[in-house]
C-alpha positions as CSV (number, residue, x, y, z in Angstrom):
1,M,0.0,0.0,0.0
2,Q,1.1,3.6,-0.7
3,L,-0.5,6.7,0.6
4,T,-0.6,9.6,-1.8
5,P,-1.3,13.2,-0.7
6,Y,-4.0,14.9,-2.7
7,L,-3.7,18.7,-2.6
8,N,-6.6,21.1,-3.3
9,F,-6.3,24.7,-4.7
10,D,-8.4,27.6,-5.5
11,G,-7.3,28.2,-9.1
12,E,-3.5,27.9,-8.5
13,C,-3.0,24.1,-9.0
14,A,-1.2,24.3,-12.4
15,E,1.2,26.9,-11.0
16,A,1.8,25.0,-7.8
17,F,2.5,21.7,-9.5
18,A,4.9,23.3,-12.0
19,F,6.8,24.6,-8.9
20,Y,6.6,21.2,-7.1
21,A,7.8,19.4,-10.2
22,K,10.9,21.5,-10.4
23,L,11.5,21.6,-6.6
24,F,11.2,17.8,-6.2
25,N,12.8,16.9,-9.6
26,G,9.6,15.2,-10.6
27,T,7.5,14.7,-13.8
28,I,3.9,15.6,-14.3
29,V,2.5,12.5,-15.9
30,Y,-1.0,13.7,-16.2
31,Q,-2.7,17.1,-16.0
32,G,-6.3,17.7,-17.2
33,T,-8.7,20.6,-16.9
34,F,-12.4,20.6,-16.1
35,G,-12.9,21.9,-19.6
36,E,-11.4,18.7,-21.0
37,I,-13.9,16.4,-19.3
38,P,-15.9,14.6,-22.0
39,P,-19.5,15.7,-21.6
40,T,-22.2,13.2,-20.8
41,A,-26.0,13.5,-20.8
42,D,-26.3,13.5,-17.0
43,M,-23.4,15.9,-16.4
44,P,-24.2,19.5,-15.5
45,P,-22.5,22.1,-17.7
46,I,-19.0,23.3,-16.5
47,P,-19.0,27.0,-15.7
48,E,-16.8,29.1,-17.9
49,S,-14.9,30.2,-14.8
50,A,-13.8,26.6,-14.1
51,R,-12.9,25.4,-17.6
52,Q,-9.2,26.1,-17.3
53,R,-8.9,25.0,-13.7
54,I,-7.1,21.7,-13.1
55,M,-9.5,18.7,-12.6
56,H,-6.6,16.4,-11.8
57,V,-2.8,16.4,-11.8
58,H,-0.4,13.6,-11.1
59,L,3.2,14.4,-10.2
60,Q,5.6,11.5,-10.1
61,M,8.9,11.7,-8.1
62,G,10.7,8.3,-8.2
63,D,8.3,5.9,-6.6
64,Q,6.4,8.7,-4.8
65,S,3.3,10.5,-6.2
66,L,1.6,13.8,-5.4
67,F,-1.9,14.5,-6.7
68,G,-3.9,17.7,-6.9
69,S,-6.8,19.6,-8.3
70,D,-8.5,23.0,-8.2
71,A,-11.8,23.4,-6.5
72,M,-14.9,24.3,-8.6
73,P,-15.5,28.1,-8.2
74,G,-18.5,29.0,-6.2
75,A,-19.1,25.4,-5.0
76,D,-19.8,24.9,-1.3
77,T,-17.1,23.1,0.5
78,A,-19.2,19.9,1.0
79,C,-19.5,19.7,-2.8
80,G,-15.9,20.3,-3.8
81,G,-15.5,24.0,-3.1
82,Y,-12.2,25.3,-1.8
83,Q,-11.3,25.1,1.8
84,A,-7.8,26.0,3.1
85,P,-5.9,23.0,4.4
86,Q,-6.2,22.4,8.1
87,G,-5.4,19.6,10.5
88,T,-2.8,18.0,8.3
89,W,0.7,18.6,7.0
90,V,2.6,17.1,4.0
91,S,5.9,15.8,5.5
92,I,9.0,15.5,3.5
93,H,12.0,13.4,4.7
94,A,15.2,14.9,3.4
95,A,18.4,12.8,3.3
96,D,20.6,15.5,4.9
97,T,20.5,19.1,6.2
98,A,21.6,20.7,3.0
99,E,18.7,19.1,1.1
100,G,16.4,19.9,4.0
101,Q,17.5,23.6,4.0
102,R,17.0,23.8,0.2
103,L,13.5,22.4,0.4
104,F,12.5,24.6,3.3
105,D,13.9,27.7,1.6
106,A,12.0,27.1,-1.6
107,L,8.7,26.2,0.2
108,A,9.0,29.2,2.6
109,Q,9.6,31.7,-0.2
110,G,6.5,33.9,-0.4
111,G,4.8,31.7,2.2
112,Q,4.4,31.7,6.0
113,V,7.1,30.2,8.2
114,V,5.7,28.4,11.2
115,M,8.9,27.0,12.5
116,P,12.3,27.9,10.9
117,F,14.6,25.1,9.7
118,A,16.8,24.2,12.7
119,K,18.2,21.3,14.7
120,T,15.8,19.6,17.1
121,F,16.2,16.9,19.7
122,W,15.0,14.3,17.1
123,S,16.5,15.6,13.9
124,P,19.5,17.5,12.6
125,G,17.0,19.7,10.7
126,F,13.3,20.2,10.9
127,S,10.9,23.0,9.8
128,M,7.3,23.8,9.2
129,T,6.0,26.3,6.6
130,R,2.9,27.0,4.5
131,D,4.0,27.6,0.9
132,R,2.8,30.6,-1.2
133,F,-0.1,28.4,-2.3
134,G,-1.3,27.7,1.2
135,T,-0.1,24.1,1.4
136,P,1.4,23.2,4.9
137,W,4.7,21.4,4.7
138,M,7.1,19.8,7.3
139,V,10.7,19.2,6.3
140,N,12.5,16.6,8.4
141,V,16.0,15.3,8.0
142,T,15.8,11.6,8.7
143,L,19.4,10.5,8.9
144,A,21.7,11.5,11.7
145,E,24.7,13.4,10.4
């Protein structure tokens, strides 16, 4: 079994995943918009404001994946509308402090630092930040140096 985080955005998914692909040296293997959904007889029309939003994106990084999509504009949160992330963090395990610092610096740029990258009693480097897209990240160095 593998768990795959699925991130939700309010119209910034394409920009966020282009950034994540570069940062994590990954490849976007699929990206489709709501406007590309094949229409069916029982499907309600896609609002013009949603046609260019991302319906689903798949970023592959080695044997790890990250998925995402944009919310439907104007939808209530129970029906797929946007709600800022709360109660969870995406945790990245970096091999060393240099890589941890690089990841933190990039994710923190334009975002909100919750805990700066620093040594802790369990790790040679740990941090918490919300990136400029609102996604909460933890960076944790897993190997003792």
